C-alpha positions in Angstrom: 89.4 133.2 125.1 85.9 134.0 124.0 83.3 136.3 125.7 82.2 133.5 128.1 85.8 133.1 129.5 86.4 129.8 127.6 90.0 129.2 126.6 90.2 126.6 123.7 91.9 123.4 124.7 94.4 123.7 121.8 95.8 127.0 123.2 96.3 125.5 126.6 98.2 122.5 125.1 100.4 124.8 123.1 101.2 126.9 126.2 101.9 123.8 128.3 104.2 122.5 125.6 106.1 125.8 125.5 106.5 125.6 129.3 108.0 122.1 129.0 110.4 123.2 126.3 111.4 126.2 128.5 112.0 123.8 131.5 114.2 121.6 129.4 116.1 124.6 128.0 116.7 125.9 131.5 118.0 122.5 132.7 120.3 122.2 129.6 121.8 125.7 130.3 122.4 124.9 133.9 124.0 121.5 132.9 125.6 122.4 129.6 127.9 119.4 129.4 125.3 116.9 130.5 124.0 114.1 128.2 120.6 115.8 128.2 122.1 119.0 126.9 124.2 117.3 124.3 121.8 114.6 123.1 118.4 116.3 123.7 116.2 113.3 124.5 112.5 113.4 123.7 110.1 114.2 126.6 106.8 112.4 127.2 104.2 112.6 130.0 102.5 109.4 131.0 100.3 109.2 134.1 102.0 111.3 136.7 105.6 110.8 135.3 107.9 112.5 132.8 109.9 110.3 130.6 113.1 111.4 128.8 113.9 109.0 126.0 116.8 108.7 123.6 116.2 105.8 121.1 113.4 104.1 119.3 111.5 102.9 122.5 111.8 102.4 126.2 113.1 98.9 125.8 116.0 99.7 123.4 116.7 103.3 124.3 118.2 105.3 127.2 115.4 106.4 129.6 115.1 108.7 132.5 111.8 108.8 134.5 110.8 111.4 137.1 107.9 113.3 138.6 109.1 116.5 137.0 110.9 117.4 133.8 114.0 118.2 135.8 113.9 114.8 137.6 113.4 112.9 134.4 116.4 114.7 132.7 118.6 114.1 135.8 117.6 110.4 135.7 118.3 110.3 132.0 121.8 111.8 132.6 122.5 109.1 135.2 121.4 106.3 133.0 123.3 107.6 130.0 126.5 107.9 132.0 126.0 104.5 133.6 125.8 103.0 130.1 129.1 104.6 129.2 131.1 102.5 131.7 132.0 99.0 130.5 130.6 96.2 132.7 134.0 94.8 133.5 135.1 98.2 134.9 132.4 98.0 137.6 133.4 94.4 138.5 137.1 94.9 138.5 137.0 98.1 140.6 134.9 96.4 143.3 137.3 93.4 143.3 140.3 95.8 143.6 138.7 97.5 146.5 138.2 94.2 148.3 141.7 93.0 147.6 143.3 96.3 148.8 141.4 96.2 152.1 142.4 92.6 152.6 146.0 93.4 152.0 145.9 96.2 154.4 144.6 94.0 157.2 147.5 91.4 156.9 150.3 91.7 159.4 153.9 91.4 158.3 155.8 88.5 159.8 158.0 89.3 162.7 161.8 88.9 162.3 
């Protein structure tokens, strides 16, 4: 800050970046086993949204988007974990649920 009370833009950007890193570190300590804590995605700010990205770009990577750093990391964790389940597992579990409820509704023949 100079005598006129002007803070150079560069210093504000550095302070802002340090605050973002601190927010991410805090989230990772609270959720130490989460994909965010283990994989450490990159954080970007676009418009009014935070983007947590692991991969070369949004189209090919794993992405979490939120209005805060915490929300973006939480969304990233959800997307990462959703990608870990094979597609057939999702389908077969829903089919099993339907079949089991159908079986439970049938009556046994009377003797």
